[in-house]
N, CA and C atoms as an extended XYZ file, in Angstrom:
501
Properties=species:S:1:pos:R:3:atomname:S:1:resname:S:1:resid:I:1 pbc="F F F"
N         0.815       -1.174        0.000 N   GLY     1
C         0.000        0.000        0.000 CA  GLY     1
C         0.856        1.232        0.000 C   GLY     1
N         0.595        2.086        0.980 N   GLU     2
C         1.278        3.381        1.069 CA  GLU     2
C         2.770        3.218        1.295 C   GLU     2
N         3.165        2.281        2.148 N   ARG     3
C         4.579        2.085        2.429 CA  ARG     3
C         5.321        1.677        1.165 C   ARG     3
N         4.727        0.792        0.372 N   ARG     4
C         5.364        0.331       -0.853 CA  ARG     4
C         5.535        1.490       -1.828 C   ARG     4
N         4.529        2.325       -1.933 N   ARG     5
C         4.602        3.475       -2.832 CA  ARG     5
C         5.735        4.398       -2.406 C   ARG     5
N         5.863        4.625       -1.125 N   CYS     6
C         6.894        5.535       -0.642 CA  CYS     6
C         8.277        4.989       -0.956 C   CYS     6
N         8.529        3.740       -0.662 N   SER     7
C         9.882        3.232       -0.827 CA  SER     7
C        10.258        3.008       -2.290 C   SER     7
N         9.309        2.646       -3.142 N   SER     8
C         9.678        2.397       -4.532 CA  SER     8
C         9.524        3.646       -5.391 C   SER     8
N         8.467        4.397       -5.194 N   ALA     9
C         8.248        5.565       -6.035 CA  ALA     9
C         9.224        6.678       -5.703 C   ALA     9
N         9.611        6.786       -4.449 N   MET    10
C        10.512        7.869       -4.069 CA  MET    10
C        11.898        7.662       -4.668 C   MET    10
N        12.271        6.426       -4.897 N   ALA    11
C        13.585        6.173       -5.481 CA  ALA    11
C        13.640        6.673       -6.910 C   ALA    11
N        12.519        6.635       -7.613 N   ALA    12
C        12.499        7.073       -9.006 CA  ALA    12
C        12.212        8.555       -9.128 C   ALA    12
N        11.613        9.166       -8.088 N   GLU    13
C        11.314       10.589       -8.160 CA  GLU    13
C        12.551       11.380       -7.802 C   GLU    13
N        12.570       12.596       -8.232 N   GLY    14
C        13.697       13.459       -7.901 CA  GLY    14
C        13.809       14.536       -8.940 C   GLY    14
N        14.580       15.551       -8.648 N   PRO    15
C        14.655       16.684       -9.544 CA  PRO    15
C        15.274       16.370      -10.891 C   PRO    15
N        16.121       15.347      -10.960 N   ALA    16
C        16.785       15.084      -12.239 CA  ALA    16
C        16.804       13.599      -12.542 C   ALA    16
N        15.679       12.945      -12.343 N   ALA    17
C        15.662       11.511      -12.597 CA  ALA    17
C        15.827       11.275      -14.089 C   ALA    17
N        16.841       10.522      -14.429 N   GLY    18
C        17.117       10.252      -15.837 CA  GLY    18
C        16.406        8.991      -16.277 C   GLY    18
N        16.546        8.600      -17.538 N   PRO    19
C        15.885        7.420      -18.045 CA  PRO    19
C        16.305        6.150      -17.320 C   PRO    19
N        17.469        6.151      -16.671 N   GLY    20
C        17.940        4.980      -15.956 CA  GLY    20
C        17.238        4.791      -14.630 C   GLY    20
N        16.403        5.738      -14.227 N   GLY    21
C        15.636        5.589      -12.996 CA  GLY    21
C        16.169        6.425      -11.857 C   GLY    21
N        17.408        6.822      -11.895 N   GLY    22
C        17.959        7.599      -10.793 CA  GLY    22
C        18.536        8.894      -11.297 C   GLY    22
N        18.670        9.856      -10.432 N   PRO    23
C        19.246       11.127      -10.837 CA  PRO    23
C        20.655       10.928      -11.365 C   PRO    23
N        20.954       11.583      -12.436 N   GLY    24
C        22.285       11.512      -13.003 CA  GLY    24
C        22.478       10.360      -13.963 C   GLY    24
N        21.615        9.341      -13.909 N   GLU    25
C        21.780        8.196      -14.798 CA  GLU    25
C        21.202        8.546      -16.158 C   GLU    25
N        21.885        8.162      -17.206 N   GLY    26
C        21.393        8.401      -18.546 CA  GLY    26
C        21.576        9.829      -19.017 C   GLY    26
N        22.288       10.653      -18.257 N   LEU    27
C        22.462       12.045      -18.661 CA  LEU    27
C        23.612       12.213      -19.637 C   LEU    27
N        24.461       11.222      -19.784 N   GLY    28
C        25.551       11.316      -20.745 CA  GLY    28
C        26.818       11.835      -20.111 C   GLY    28
N        27.899       11.611      -20.831 N   GLU    29
C        29.204       12.021      -20.323 CA  GLU    29
C        29.434       13.520      -20.432 C   GLU    29
N        28.614       14.220      -21.228 N   ASP    30
C        28.828       15.648      -21.399 CA  ASP    30
C        28.385       16.450      -20.183 C   ASP    30
N        27.692       15.825      -19.235 N   VAL    31
C        27.300       16.512      -18.005 CA  VAL    31
C        28.474       16.410      -17.041 C   VAL    31
N        28.901       17.537      -16.528 N   ASP    32
C        30.084       17.522      -15.669 CA  ASP    32
C        29.790       16.937      -14.290 C   ASP    32
N        30.846       16.641      -13.574 N   VAL    33
C        30.751       15.975      -12.275 CA  VAL    33
C        29.995       16.839      -11.273 C   VAL    33
N        30.195       18.133      -11.305 N   VAL    34
C        29.542       19.010      -10.343 CA  VAL    34
C        28.029       18.994      -10.548 C   VAL    34
N        27.594       18.995      -11.797 N   THR    35
C        26.163       18.945      -12.077 CA  THR    35
C        25.563       17.626      -11.602 C   THR    35
N        26.254       16.533      -11.855 N   ARG    36
C        25.762       15.239      -11.378 CA  ARG    36
C        25.737       15.206       -9.857 C   ARG    36
N        26.756       15.800       -9.223 N   LEU    37
C        26.807       15.846       -7.766 CA  LEU    37
C        25.628       16.660       -7.222 C   LEU    37
N        25.343       17.796       -7.835 N   GLN    38
C        24.200       18.605       -7.407 CA  GLN    38
C        22.905       17.816       -7.539 C   GLN    38
N        22.771       17.079       -8.618 N   SER    39
C        21.577       16.276       -8.855 CA  SER    39
C        21.443       15.183       -7.795 C   SER    39
N        22.534       14.504       -7.484 N   GLU    40
C        22.499       13.431       -6.484 CA  GLU    40
C        22.200       13.984       -5.093 C   GLU    40
N        22.788       15.117       -4.735 N   VAL    41
C        22.538       15.717       -3.422 CA  VAL    41
C        21.077       16.167       -3.329 C   VAL    41
N        20.548       16.733       -4.408 N   ALA    42
C        19.141       17.143       -4.412 CA  ALA    42
C        18.230       15.926       -4.249 C   ALA    42
N        18.552       14.826       -4.932 N   ALA    43
C        17.742       13.608       -4.815 CA  ALA    43
C        17.840       13.029       -3.403 C   ALA    43
N        19.037       13.031       -2.823 N   LEU    44
C        19.212       12.531       -1.457 CA  LEU    44
C        18.413       13.385       -0.472 C   LEU    44
N        18.467       14.680       -0.636 N   SER    45
C        17.717       15.586        0.243 CA  SER    45
C        16.222       15.349        0.107 C   SER    45
N        15.761       15.179       -1.107 N   SER    46
C        14.345       14.914       -1.345 CA  SER    46
C        13.915       13.598       -0.699 C   SER    46
N        14.751       12.572       -0.862 N   MET    47
C        14.439       11.273       -0.247 CA  MET    47
C        14.342       11.408        1.270 C   MET    47
N        15.304       12.072        1.872 N   MET    48
C        15.314       12.203        3.332 CA  MET    48
C        14.092       12.987        3.806 C   MET    48
N        13.740       14.040        3.104 N   PHE    49
C        12.572       14.844        3.461 CA  PHE    49
C        11.303       14.001        3.364 C   PHE    49
N        11.133       13.331        2.218 N   ASN    50
C         9.918       12.540        2.005 CA  ASN    50
C         9.852       11.326        2.935 C   ASN    50
N        10.970       10.668        3.148 N   PHE    51
C        10.972        9.501        4.030 CA  PHE    51
C        10.668        9.917        5.466 C   PHE    51
N        11.191       11.047        5.890 N   THR    52
C        10.910       11.530        7.246 CA  THR    52
C         9.419       11.814        7.400 C   THR    52
N         8.833       12.466        6.410 N   GLY    53
C         7.393       12.729        6.452 CA  GLY    53
C         6.589       11.444        6.474 C   GLY    53
N         7.001       10.474        5.666 N   TYR    54
C         6.323        9.181        5.620 CA  TYR    54
C         6.404        8.479        6.978 C   TYR    54
N         7.582        8.481        7.567 N   LEU    55
C         7.755        7.825        8.873 CA  LEU    55
C         6.938        8.518        9.954 C   LEU    55
N         6.884        9.839        9.927 N   GLN    56
C         6.100       10.570       10.915 CA  GLN    56
C         4.619       10.240       10.779 C   GLN    56
N         4.145       10.168        9.530 N   ALA    57
C         2.726        9.907        9.304 CA  ALA    57
C         2.365        8.455        9.611 C   ALA    57
N         3.304        7.540        9.431 N   SER    58
C         3.005        6.110        9.572 CA  SER    58
C         3.365        5.522       10.928 C   SER    58
N         4.062        6.247       11.740 N   ALA    59
C         4.519        5.704       13.032 CA  ALA    59
C         3.334        5.499       13.968 C   ALA    59
N         3.376        4.440       14.767 N   PRO    60
C         2.288        4.215       15.734 CA  PRO    60
C         2.347        5.263       16.840 C   PRO    60
N         1.226        5.516       17.498 N   PRO    61
C         1.216        6.503       18.586 CA  PRO    61
C         2.070        6.041       19.761 C   PRO    61
N         2.671        6.994       20.434 N   VAL    62
C         3.535        6.705       21.569 CA  VAL    62
C         3.092        7.587       22.728 C   VAL    62
N         3.083        7.036       23.930 N   ALA    63
C         2.711        7.798       25.122 CA  ALA    63
C         3.826        8.787       25.448 C   ALA    63
N         3.437       10.029       25.702 N   VAL    64
C         4.415       11.070       26.005 CA  VAL    64
C         4.531       11.264       27.518 C   VAL    64
N         3.391       11.322       28.188 N   ALA    65
C         3.385       11.593       29.631 CA  ALA    65
C         2.767       10.433       30.398 C   ALA    65
N         2.907        9.222       29.913 N   GLY    66
C         2.399        8.052       30.615 CA  GLY    66
C         0.927        7.782       30.390 C   GLY    66
N         0.268        8.511       29.512 N   GLU    67
C        -1.151        8.280       29.261 CA  GLU    67
C        -1.341        6.980       28.478 C   GLU    67
N        -2.542        6.494       28.510 N   ALA    68
C        -2.859        5.250       27.803 CA  ALA    68
C        -2.933        5.524       26.299 C   ALA    68
N        -2.399        4.610       25.512 N   VAL    69
C        -2.397        4.762       24.057 CA  VAL    69
C        -3.146        3.580       23.468 C   VAL    69
N        -4.044        3.883       22.552 N   ALA    70
C        -4.806        2.816       21.893 CA  ALA    70
C        -3.875        2.069       20.950 C   ALA    70
N        -3.943        0.762       20.926 N   PRO    71
C        -3.082        0.003       20.016 CA  PRO    71
C        -3.408        0.328       18.563 C   PRO    71
N        -2.383        0.310       17.749 N   SER    72
C        -2.537        0.659       16.341 CA  SER    72
C        -2.619       -0.604       15.509 C   SER    72
N        -3.483       -0.570       14.501 N   ALA    73
C        -3.633       -1.711       13.603 CA  ALA    73
C        -2.774       -1.539       12.355 C   ALA    73
N        -1.925       -0.522       12.348 N   ALA    74
C        -1.088       -0.252       11.177 CA  ALA    74
C        -0.051       -1.356       11.001 C   ALA    74
N         0.262       -1.618        9.762 N   ALA    75
C         1.283       -2.624        9.448 CA  ALA    75
C         2.638       -2.126        9.907 C   ALA    75
N         3.542       -3.015       10.263 N   PRO    76
C         4.873       -2.565       10.698 CA  PRO    76
C         5.604       -1.850        9.559 C   PRO    76
N         6.376       -0.876        9.927 N   LEU    77
C         7.112       -0.079        8.937 CA  LEU    77
C         8.347       -0.824        8.448 C   LEU    77
N         8.623       -0.685        7.174 N   ASP    78
C         9.833       -1.278        6.591 CA  ASP    78
C        10.917       -0.194        6.549 C   ASP    78
N        11.453        0.125        7.713 N   THR    79
C        12.472        1.171        7.767 CA  THR    79
C        13.779        0.709        7.149 C   THR    79
N        14.004       -0.595        7.089 N   GLY    80
C        15.235       -1.112        6.489 CA  GLY    80
C        15.325       -0.770        5.014 C   GLY    80
N        14.210       -0.865        4.298 N   GLY    81
C        14.198       -0.526        2.870 CA  GLY    81
C        14.475        0.950        2.648 C   GLY    81
N        13.880        1.780        3.491 N   LEU    82
C        14.116        3.223        3.375 CA  LEU    82
C        15.582        3.538        3.673 C   LEU    82
N        16.104        2.936        4.716 N   ALA    83
C        17.496        3.176        5.092 CA  ALA    83
C        18.442        2.717        3.983 C   ALA    83
N        18.140        1.575        3.364 N   ARG    84
C        18.982        1.070        2.269 CA  ARG    84
C        19.033        2.061        1.112 C   ARG    84
N        17.855        2.596        0.769 N   GLN    85
C        17.815        3.562       -0.339 CA  GLN    85
C        18.633        4.810       -0.018 C   GLN    85
N        18.522        5.290        1.208 N   ILE    86
C        19.286        6.481        1.600 CA  ILE    86
C        20.777        6.173        1.592 C   ILE    86
N        21.166        5.011        2.093 N   LEU    87
C        22.583        4.645        2.093 CA  LEU    87
C        23.130        4.494        0.680 C   LEU    87
N        22.333        3.929       -0.228 N   GLU    88
C        22.777        3.802       -1.617 CA  GLU    88
C        22.985        5.180       -2.248 C   GLU    88
N        22.050        6.084       -1.992 N   LYS    89
C        22.172        7.439       -2.547 CA  LYS    89
C        23.364        8.148       -1.913 C   LYS    89
N        23.568        7.953       -0.624 N   HIS    90
C        24.708        8.558        0.061 CA  HIS    90
C        26.016        8.036       -0.526 C   HIS    90
N        26.072        6.738       -0.822 N   ALA    91
C        27.276        6.165       -1.433 CA  ALA    91
C        27.507        6.749       -2.815 C   ALA    91
N        26.433        6.976       -3.586 N   ALA    92
C        26.576        7.582       -4.921 CA  ALA    92
C        27.144        8.995       -4.807 C   ALA    92
N        26.679        9.750       -3.807 N   VAL    93
C        27.208       11.098       -3.578 CA  VAL    93
C        28.688       11.012       -3.215 C   VAL    93
N        29.036       10.060       -2.359 N   GLY    94
C        30.442        9.880       -1.969 CA  GLY    94
C        31.328        9.554       -3.155 C   GLY    94
N        30.835        8.688       -4.053 N   ARG    95
C        31.629        8.353       -5.246 CA  ARG    95
C        31.845        9.580       -6.128 C   ARG    95
N        30.821       10.400       -6.270 N   LEU    96
C        30.967       11.611       -7.086 CA  LEU    96
C        31.932       12.600       -6.442 C   LEU    96
N        31.882       12.696       -5.117 N   ILE    97
C        32.817       13.595       -4.423 CA  ILE    97
C        34.248       13.116       -4.632 C   ILE    97
N        34.451       11.799       -4.558 N   GLU    98
C        35.793       11.259       -4.798 CA  GLU    98
C        36.236       11.492       -6.230 C   GLU    98
N        35.294       11.592       -7.150 N   GLY    99
C        35.612       11.822       -8.554 CA  GLY    99
C        35.902       13.267       -8.902 C   GLY    99
N        35.714       14.173       -7.940 N   LEU   100
C        36.012       15.579       -8.223 CA  LEU   100
C        37.505       15.745       -8.468 C   LEU   100
N        37.864       16.573       -9.432 N   PRO   101
C        39.284       16.754       -9.705 CA  PRO   101
C        39.981       17.490       -8.564 C   PRO   101
N        41.200       17.060       -8.285 N   ASP   102
C        42.009       17.740       -7.280 CA  ASP   102
C        42.657       18.952       -7.925 C   ASP   102
N        42.840       19.984       -7.120 N   SER   103
C        43.561       21.130       -7.666 CA  SER   103
C        45.033       20.745       -7.703 C   SER   103
N        45.612       20.866       -8.843 N   SER   104
C        46.993       20.435       -9.007 CA  SER   104
C        47.950       21.572       -8.664 C   SER   104
N        49.187       21.196       -8.447 N   ALA   105
C        50.226       22.189       -8.172 CA  ALA   105
C        50.395       23.099       -9.379 C   ALA   105
N        50.206       22.545      -10.581 N   GLU   106
C        50.326       23.347      -11.803 CA  GLU   106
C        49.262       24.450      -11.837 C   GLU   106
N        48.032       24.123      -11.432 N   GLU   107
C        46.976       25.137      -11.378 CA  GLU   107
C        47.321       26.218      -10.357 C   GLU   107
N        47.816       25.795       -9.206 N   GLU   108
C        48.156       26.764       -8.167 CA  GLU   108
C        49.293       27.668       -8.622 C   GLU   108
N        50.295       27.096       -9.310 N   GLU   109
C        51.386       27.912       -9.842 CA  GLU   109
C        50.849       28.900      -10.867 C   GLU   109
N        49.918       28.455      -11.694 N   GLY   110
C        49.310       29.340      -12.679 CA  GLY   110
C        48.569       30.488      -12.024 C   GLY   110
N        47.856       30.189      -10.935 N   LEU   111
C        47.140       31.245      -10.218 CA  LEU   111
C        48.110       32.242       -9.597 C   LEU   111
N        49.198       31.739       -9.017 N   VAL   112
C        50.203       32.636       -8.430 CA  VAL   112
C        50.793       33.518       -9.523 C   VAL   112
N        51.109       32.912      -10.674 N   ARG   113
C        51.673       33.676      -11.792 CA  ARG   113
C        50.681       34.758      -12.270 C   ARG   113
N        49.402       34.409      -12.357 N   LEU   114
C        48.397       35.392      -12.764 CA  LEU   114
C        48.268       36.519      -11.745 C   LEU   114
N        48.355       36.183      -10.460 N   GLN   115
C        48.294       37.222       -9.434 CA  GLN   115
C        49.486       38.159       -9.542 C   GLN   115
N        50.672       37.593       -9.791 N   GLU   116
C        51.865       38.427       -9.951 CA  GLU   116
C        51.740       39.330      -11.169 C   GLU   116
N        51.237       38.778      -12.282 N   GLU   117
C        51.023       39.582      -13.488 CA  GLU   117
C        50.022       40.694      -13.218 C   GLU   117
N        48.993       40.382      -12.438 N   ASN   118
C        47.986       41.382      -12.112 CA  ASN   118
C        48.597       42.518      -11.298 C   ASN   118
N        49.469       42.173      -10.338 N   VAL   119
C        50.134       43.203       -9.531 CA  VAL   119
C        51.012       44.074      -10.421 C   VAL   119
N        51.804       43.434      -11.315 N   ARG   120
C        52.656       44.204      -12.221 CA  ARG   120
C        51.832       45.098      -13.142 C   ARG   120
N        50.749       44.580      -13.674 N   ALA   121
C        49.894       45.379      -14.557 CA  ALA   121
C        49.269       46.539      -13.794 C   ALA   121
N        48.884       46.307      -12.544 N   GLY   122
C        48.327       47.381      -11.722 CA  GLY   122
C        49.346       48.466      -11.454 C   GLY   122
N        50.601       48.053      -11.169 N   GLU   123
C        51.664       49.041      -10.942 CA  GLU   123
C        51.941       49.835      -12.204 C   GLU   123
N        51.968       49.176      -13.364 N   ALA   124
C        52.192       49.870      -14.634 CA  ALA   124
C        51.045       50.841      -14.910 C   ALA   124
N        49.833       50.422      -14.626 N   LEU   125
C        48.678       51.294      -14.830 CA  LEU   125
C        48.755       52.510      -13.921 C   LEU   125
N        49.136       52.301      -12.663 N   ASP   126
C        49.280       53.429      -11.737 CA  ASP   126
C        50.343       54.404      -12.231 C   ASP   126
N        51.477       53.886      -12.710 N   ALA   127
C        52.552       54.751      -13.208 CA  ALA   127
C        52.074       55.540      -14.421 C   ALA   127
N        51.368       54.873      -15.331 N   GLU   128
C        50.856       55.560      -16.521 CA  GLU   128
C        49.824       56.612      -16.135 C   GLU   128
N        49.000       56.321      -15.142 N   ALA   129
C        48.004       57.298      -14.681 CA  ALA   129
C        48.696       58.517      -14.069 C   ALA   129
N        49.800       58.295      -13.312 N   ARG   130
C        50.543       59.433      -12.748 CA  ARG   130
C        51.135       60.299      -13.861 C   ARG   130
N        51.719       59.623      -14.902 N   ARG   131
C        52.266       60.389      -16.030 CA  ARG   131
C        51.165       61.167      -16.750 C   ARG   131
N        50.013       60.553      -16.918 N   ALA   132
C        48.906       61.225      -17.605 CA  ALA   132
C        48.412       62.425      -16.794 C   ALA   132
N        48.343       62.276      -15.458 N   ARG   133
C        47.912       63.409      -14.622 CA  ARG   133
C        48.925       64.552      -14.695 C   ARG   133
N        50.220       64.208      -14.695 N   ALA   134
C        51.255       65.245      -14.783 CA  ALA   134
C        51.162       65.968      -16.126 C   ALA   134
N        50.958       65.233      -17.209 N   LEU   135
C        50.813       65.846      -18.534 CA  LEU   135
C        49.578       66.734      -18.576 C   LEU   135
N        48.480       66.265      -18.002 N   LEU   136
C        47.260       67.059      -17.971 CA  LEU   136
C        47.478       68.359      -17.207 C   LEU   136
N        48.187       68.277      -16.082 N   GLU   137
C        48.462       69.503      -15.316 CA  GLU   137
C        49.313       70.473      -16.120 C   GLU   137
N        50.322       69.937      -16.842 N   ARG   138
C        51.160       70.821      -17.680 CA  ARG   138
C        50.342       71.446      -18.797 C   ARG   138
N        49.484       70.664      -19.434 N   LEU   139
C        48.646       71.202      -20.515 CA  LEU   139
C        47.667       72.233      -19.979 C   LEU   139
N        47.085       71.970      -18.806 N   GLN   140
C        46.182       72.958      -18.221 CA  GLN   140
C        46.923       74.234      -17.862 C   GLN   140
N        48.171       74.081      -17.382 N   GLY   141
C        48.984       75.266      -17.079 CA  GLY   141
C        49.284       76.065      -18.346 C   GLY   141
N        49.618       75.356      -19.443 N   ALA   142
C        49.898       76.048      -20.704 CA  ALA   142
C        48.644       76.736      -21.223 C   ALA   142
N        47.492       76.084      -21.115 N   TYR   143
C        46.244       76.696      -21.570 CA  TYR   143
C        45.927       77.930      -20.732 C   TYR   143
N        46.168       77.837      -19.415 N   ALA   144
C        45.922       78.982      -18.540 CA  ALA   144
C        46.837       80.144      -18.911 C   ALA   144
N        48.115       79.845      -19.239 N   ALA   145
C        49.043       80.910      -19.637 CA  ALA   145
C        48.571       81.559      -20.936 C   ALA   145
N        48.116       80.750      -21.891 N   LEU   146
C        47.614       81.316      -23.154 CA  LEU   146
C        46.363       82.157      -22.916 C   LEU   146
N        45.478       81.668      -22.079 N   ALA   147
C        44.257       82.419      -21.790 CA  ALA   147
C        44.597       83.730      -21.080 C   ALA   147
N        45.529       83.695      -20.117 N   ASP   148
C        45.938       84.925      -19.419 CA  ASP   148
C        46.541       85.919      -20.400 C   ASP   148
N        47.373       85.418      -21.331 N   HIS   149
C        48.002       86.283      -22.334 CA  HIS   149
C        46.935       86.951      -23.214 C   HIS   149
N        45.954       86.188      -23.662 N   GLN   150
C        44.921       86.758      -24.521 CA  GLN   150
C        44.060       87.739      -23.746 C   GLN   150
N        43.773       87.453      -22.491 N   LEU   151
C        42.986       88.381      -21.681 CA  LEU   151
C        43.765       89.676      -21.442 C   LEU   151
N        45.057       89.531      -21.203 N   ALA   152
C        45.872       90.710      -20.935 CA  ALA   152
C        45.970       91.609      -22.163 C   ALA   152
N        45.900       91.049      -23.356 N   HIS   153
C        46.036       91.840      -24.581 CA  HIS   153
C        44.697       92.126      -25.238 C   HIS   153
N        43.614       91.825      -24.560 N   GLY   154
C        42.289       92.166      -25.057 CA  GLY   154
C        41.848       91.362      -26.270 C   GLY   154
N        42.401       90.221      -26.481 N   ARG   155
C        42.040       89.436      -27.669 CA  ARG   155
C        41.128       88.252      -27.331 C   ARG   155
N        40.520       88.317      -26.233 N   PHE   156
C        39.667       87.206      -25.831 CA  PHE   156
C        38.235       87.700      -25.796 C   PHE   156
N        37.350       87.073      -26.588 N   ASP   157
C        35.969       87.550      -26.680 CA  ASP   157
C        35.036       86.840      -25.704 C   ASP   157
N        35.553       85.917      -24.900 N   GLY   158
C        34.708       85.251      -23.908 CA  GLY   158
C        34.030       84.003      -24.451 C   GLY   158
N        34.023       83.795      -25.761 N   GLY   159
C        33.387       82.633      -26.345 CA  GLY   159
C        34.372       81.568      -26.725 C   GLY   159
N        35.618       81.760      -26.456 N   GLY   160
C        36.624       80.754      -26.745 CA  GLY   160
C        37.249       80.956      -28.130 C   GLY   160
N        36.788       81.901      -28.921 N   ALA   161
C        37.355       82.119      -30.250 CA  ALA   161
C        38.212       83.377      -30.231 C   ALA   161
N        39.130       83.477      -31.165 N   ALA   162
C        39.995       84.645      -31.249 CA  ALA   162
C        39.169       85.843      -31.746 C   ALA   162
N        39.650       87.042      -31.449 N   SER   163
C        38.926       88.249      -31.885 CA  SER   163
C        38.997       88.383      -33.389 C   SER   163
N        38.291       89.380      -33.898 N   GLU   164
C        38.191       89.562      -35.336 CA  GLU   164
C        39.517       89.880      -35.981 C   GLU   164
N        40.507       90.158      -35.229 N   GLY   165
C        41.801       90.514      -35.791 CA  GLY   165
C        42.499       89.344      -36.430 C   GLY   165
N        41.960       88.177      -36.344 N   GLY   166
C        42.520       86.999      -36.988 CA  GLY   166
C        43.561       86.311      -36.146 C   GLY   166
N        43.710       86.734      -34.896 N   GLU   167
C        44.723       86.114      -34.049 CA  GLU   167
C        44.141       85.068      -33.203 C   GLU   167
């Protein structure tokens, strides 16, 4: 009845159940390990959530404060089957975790080299920015001197153009 549905149907349900019946199965080699791991963890979480709800709903009543409890006619729970399914899914997650690539020394050396290049590029950029600011200040000073000269000689019309004298 209900117990059978929970233990068999829940194994096939899940966010990424493939044609093989379980998450990650039948998805092909083009799916990376991290995606398969996410799928397996999601399926394991779903199983644990659903199995916990099933066990709570199906468990016989228990006395909390010594009160009398009416005997239950419910069939005994097959917790072993549920536990087996969870352990199998947990083992699948463990295998995928073991299959994750290790970061190699070569990758770490590459990252260190990129960080060093980034520092050098930042220093070069800062130096170029300082040179550009110094040039801008010199150009602004030269423009100010030209503007002062034109104002002093009355050749500045206020609109940025030279007076009619052609200068």
